[in-house]
C-alpha positions as CSV (number, residue, x, y, z in Angstrom):
1,M,0.0,-0.3,-0.2
2,E,2.7,2.3,0.8
3,L,4.4,1.8,-2.6
4,I,0.7,2.8,-4.6
5,L,0.9,5.8,-2.2
6,T,4.2,6.7,-3.4
7,A,3.5,6.1,-7.1
8,K,0.3,8.0,-7.0
9,N,1.3,11.2,-5.0
10,K,4.9,11.1,-7.2
11,M,7.0,11.3,-4.0
12,P,10.8,10.9,-5.5
13,V,11.6,7.7,-5.2
14,K,15.6,8.6,-4.1
15,T,13.9,10.1,-0.8
16,V,12.0,7.0,0.1
17,V,15.3,5.0,-0.1
18,E,17.3,8.0,1.6
19,Q,14.8,7.7,4.7
20,F,15.6,3.7,4.5
21,I,19.0,4.1,4.6
22,L,19.0,6.7,7.3
23,L,17.1,3.9,9.6
24,L,19.8,1.7,8.6
25,F,22.7,4.0,9.2
26,P,23.2,3.9,13.3
27,P,22.7,0.1,13.8
28,L,25.0,-0.3,10.8
29,T,27.8,1.9,11.8
30,A,27.6,0.7,15.7
31,F,28.3,-2.7,14.2
32,L,31.0,-1.9,11.4
33,T,32.9,-0.1,14.5
34,A,32.5,-3.1,16.8
35,L,33.8,-4.9,14.3
36,F,36.7,-3.1,13.4
37,G,37.4,-0.8,16.1
38,G,36.2,2.6,13.3
39,G,38.6,4.0,11.2
40,F,39.0,3.8,7.8
41,L,38.2,0.4,6.7
42,S,34.8,0.9,8.8
43,A,34.4,3.8,7.1
44,L,35.2,2.5,3.7
45,I,33.1,-0.5,4.2
46,L,30.1,1.5,5.3
47,A,30.1,3.6,2.1
48,A,30.5,1.3,-0.2
49,V,27.2,-0.7,1.6
50,V,25.2,2.5,1.2
51,K,26.2,3.1,-2.2
52,I,25.1,-0.1,-2.9
53,V,22.0,-0.3,-1.4
54,L,21.5,3.3,-2.5
55,Y,22.2,2.5,-6.5
56,F,20.1,-0.9,-6.3
57,F,17.1,0.0,-4.2
58,T,16.7,3.0,-6.3
59,K,16.8,1.0,-9.2
60,E,14.7,-1.2,-8.3
61,I,12.0,0.9,-6.6
62,K,11.9,3.4,-9.4
63,K,11.3,0.6,-12.2
64,F,8.0,-0.8,-9.9
65,S,7.2,2.6,-9.2
66,M,7.1,3.8,-13.1
67,W,5.0,0.2,-13.9
68,L,2.6,0.8,-11.0
69,R,1.6,4.4,-12.2
70,K,1.0,3.2,-15.8
71,N,-1.5,0.4,-14.1
72,Y,-2.8,2.2,-11.1
73,E,-6.4,2.8,-12.5
74,K,-6.6,-1.2,-13.4
75,I,-5.4,-2.1,-9.5
76,K,-8.8,-3.4,-8.5
77,N,-8.5,-6.3,-11.5
78,T,-7.4,-9.3,-10.2
79,R,-4.6,-10.4,-12.8
80,T,-3.5,-6.9,-12.2
81,L,-3.2,-7.7,-8.5
82,K,-1.6,-11.0,-9.3
83,T,1.3,-9.5,-11.2
84,I,2.1,-7.0,-8.5
85,E,2.8,-10.1,-6.2
86,M,4.7,-11.5,-8.6
87,K,6.8,-8.7,-9.4
88,N,7.0,-7.8,-5.7
89,N,8.4,-11.7,-5.0
90,I,10.9,-10.9,-7.9
91,F,11.9,-7.9,-5.9
92,K,12.4,-9.7,-3.1
93,I,14.4,-12.4,-4.1
94,K,16.9,-9.7,-5.6
95,V,17.3,-8.3,-2.0
96,F,17.7,-11.8,-0.3
97,S,20.2,-12.7,-3.4
98,T,22.0,-9.3,-3.4
99,V,22.5,-9.0,0.5
100,A,23.7,-12.7,0.2
101,I,26.4,-12.4,-2.5
102,V,27.2,-8.6,-0.8
103,M,28.2,-10.3,2.7
104,G,29.8,-13.8,1.3
105,L,31.7,-11.6,-0.7
106,V,32.9,-9.3,2.7
107,M,33.9,-12.1,4.2
108,A,36.2,-13.6,1.1
109,I,37.6,-10.2,0.6
110,L,38.5,-9.7,4.5
111,G,39.8,-13.2,4.8
112,M,39.2,-13.1,8.4
113,Y,38.9,-17.0,8.5
114,E,39.3,-19.8,6.1
115,S,35.4,-20.4,5.4
116,W,32.6,-18.8,5.8
117,S,31.4,-21.5,8.4
118,Q,34.2,-20.5,10.8
119,H,32.7,-16.8,11.6
120,A,30.2,-19.1,13.7
121,G,30.5,-18.2,17.3
122,T,32.8,-15.0,16.9
123,V,32.2,-11.4,17.1
124,H,32.5,-11.6,13.2
125,D,29.4,-14.1,12.9
126,P,26.6,-11.8,11.9
127,M,28.3,-11.8,8.6
128,L,27.7,-15.2,8.4
129,Y,24.1,-15.6,9.5
130,A,23.1,-12.5,7.3
131,T,24.0,-14.4,4.6
132,L,22.8,-18.0,5.0
133,F,19.5,-16.2,6.0
134,C,19.2,-14.5,3.2
135,I,20.3,-17.7,1.1
136,S,17.6,-19.5,3.0
137,S,14.8,-16.6,2.6
138,A,15.3,-16.6,-0.8
139,F,14.3,-19.9,-1.3
140,L,11.4,-19.9,0.8
141,V,10.1,-16.8,-0.9
142,S,10.6,-18.8,-4.5
143,N,9.1,-22.2,-2.6
144,S,5.7,-20.5,-1.8
145,N,5.4,-18.1,-4.8
146,H,6.6,-19.3,-8.1
147,P,4.3,-19.9,-11.2
148,F,5.1,-23.4,-11.7
149,K,6.1,-24.7,-8.4
150,E,3.7,-27.3,-8.7
151,R,5.8,-28.7,-11.7
152,E,7.1,-32.0,-11.4
153,I,10.8,-32.2,-12.0
154,T,10.8,-36.1,-11.4
155,K,9.6,-39.3,-9.2
156,I,11.8,-40.4,-6.2
157,F,11.2,-44.1,-5.2
158,G,7.4,-43.2,-7.2
159,I,6.8,-40.2,-4.8
160,S,6.5,-36.8,-6.9
161,Y,9.5,-34.5,-6.4
162,K,8.2,-31.1,-7.1
163,L,10.1,-27.5,-7.7
164,K,8.5,-26.6,-4.3
165,H,9.7,-29.3,-2.4
166,A,13.0,-28.9,-3.9
167,H,13.4,-25.1,-2.9
168,M,11.9,-25.9,0.7
169,A,14.3,-28.4,1.0
170,I,17.3,-26.3,0.2
171,A,15.8,-23.6,2.5
172,L,15.5,-26.1,5.6
173,F,18.9,-27.5,4.7
174,F,20.6,-24.0,4.8
175,G,18.4,-23.5,8.4
176,G,20.3,-26.4,9.4
177,V,23.6,-24.6,8.4
178,I,22.4,-22.0,10.6
179,V,21.4,-23.9,13.8
180,F,24.3,-26.6,13.8
181,S,27.6,-24.6,14.0
182,V,31.1,-25.8,12.7
183,N,32.9,-24.4,15.8
184,N,31.0,-26.5,18.2
185,S,33.3,-28.7,20.8
186,I,30.5,-31.2,20.5
187,W,31.1,-33.6,17.8
188,W,27.7,-34.2,16.3
189,V,26.9,-30.9,16.4
190,E,30.1,-30.5,13.7
191,T,29.1,-33.4,12.2
192,L,25.6,-32.0,11.5
193,H,26.9,-29.2,10.1
194,L,28.9,-30.8,7.7
195,L,25.7,-33.2,6.6
196,F,23.3,-29.9,6.3
197,T,25.8,-28.1,4.1
198,G,26.7,-31.0,1.8
199,L,22.8,-31.5,1.7
200,A,22.0,-28.4,0.8
201,I,24.5,-27.5,-2.0
202,G,23.8,-31.2,-3.3
203,T,20.4,-31.0,-3.5
204,G,20.6,-27.5,-5.1
205,Y,23.0,-28.4,-7.9
206,I,21.1,-31.7,-8.2
207,T,17.9,-29.7,-9.0
208,L,19.8,-27.4,-11.0
209,L,20.9,-30.3,-13.4
210,I,17.5,-31.8,-13.6
211,Y,15.4,-29.1,-14.1
212,P,15.6,-27.5,-17.6
213,E,13.3,-28.4,-20.1
214,T,15.1,-27.3,-23.1
215,K,18.9,-28.5,-24.4
216,K,19.9,-24.9,-23.9
217,G,18.6,-24.9,-20.4
218,H,20.8,-27.9,-20.0
219,T,23.5,-26.6,-21.0
220,W,23.6,-23.6,-19.0
221,A,23.0,-25.4,-16.0
222,L,25.6,-27.9,-16.8
223,V,28.1,-24.7,-17.0
224,G,26.7,-23.3,-13.5
225,F,27.4,-27.0,-11.9
226,I,30.9,-26.8,-13.4
227,I,31.4,-23.6,-12.5
228,G,30.1,-24.1,-8.7
229,V,31.8,-27.3,-7.9
230,S,34.9,-27.0,-9.6
231,G,34.9,-23.3,-8.3
232,F,34.4,-24.6,-4.4
233,L,36.8,-27.7,-4.9
234,L,39.8,-25.9,-6.2
235,A,39.6,-24.2,-2.6
236,Y,38.6,-27.2,-0.8
237,L,40.9,-29.9,-1.8
238,F,43.8,-27.6,-3.9
239,H,43.8,-24.5,-1.6
240,I,44.2,-22.3,-4.5
241,Y,42.2,-19.4,-2.7
242,S,40.2,-19.5,0.4
243,I,37.3,-21.7,1.2
244,A,35.6,-18.5,1.5
245,W,35.8,-17.9,-2.0
246,G,34.8,-21.1,-3.3
247,E,31.6,-21.1,-1.3
248,V,30.9,-17.7,-2.9
249,I,31.4,-19.3,-6.3
250,A,29.5,-22.4,-5.4
251,A,26.4,-20.1,-4.1
252,F,26.4,-17.7,-7.1
253,P,25.0,-20.4,-9.7
254,L,22.5,-22.0,-7.3
255,I,21.1,-18.1,-6.9
256,V,21.3,-17.0,-10.3
257,W,19.1,-20.4,-11.3
258,M,16.3,-19.5,-8.8
259,Y,16.2,-15.7,-9.5
260,I,16.5,-16.4,-13.4
261,T,13.6,-19.4,-13.5
262,L,11.3,-17.4,-11.2
263,K,11.8,-14.5,-13.4
264,I,11.7,-15.7,-16.9
265,K,8.6,-18.2,-15.3
266,T,6.8,-15.2,-14.0
267,E,6.9,-13.3,-17.5
268,S,5.9,-16.3,-19.4
269,F,2.7,-16.7,-16.8
270,L,1.6,-13.3,-17.0
C-alpha cells in the first residue's frame, strides 16, 4: 500500500530510499565500529554498502513505481493484483540474493577466517548468519510463490518430486547450517553442520541439473554446475584460494538459477 501511495503522489523514489538508509545507518555504523574498531576500513565498507543499497533500491523501486503508475487505474483488477504480487516476489528475491552475495564477498575479501562457517561463534558471525539467512529466505519465497511450483521435476521411489519440494528442502538445509555450528566443541553438532551443508549444496545442484526443459537450459545448467563445483573444489582440495571464495563461487550459480527461473516463468505466466 505504501508503494501505491508513493506512486500516486509521485514522491521522489530516491527520498524514500534515503529515508530507509537513514534508519539503517546508526545500527550499521555501530556494528562496523564494533567489528573493526572504527577507522578507515569501517568507513570504507560503510560507504560501499550505502552506495550499493542506494543504487540498487533506487533503481528497483523506480522501475516498480513507473510500472505501477501506468497501471494504477487497473489496480482493482484481479490479474493486475496477481502481477503486482509476482513482481513483488521477484523484488524480494533480488534483495535477499544481493545481501547474501555482498556479505559472502565481504567475508571472502576480508579473509579473517578460512571459510564462511568458521565465522560462527565469533564477533564476526553476523556476516555469516546474514548470508545464510538471506539464501534460505530467497528459496522460501520462491517455494511459496513460483508460478510453476507444482511442476514435477522427477520421481523419487515413486513419489512426485516437485519444484516447491526442492526449494523448501534447500531452504531448510541452509537453516540447518545456521543452527549447527562447525565451531561447536560437541562432535555431533559439527557433524550435523557438515551434513546439512552437503545436503543444501547437493540438493541445489541436483535440482539445477534436472530442472531445465530445453537443450539450451540443460547446457547452461551444466555450465553453472561445473563453475560452482569446480570453484569450490579448487579451494577445498587444492587450496588455490580460501574456502570462503570457493563458497562464493558455489553459491552464485544456485542463486542466479533460482532468480532467473522465477523471473522467466513469471513473465511467461503473465
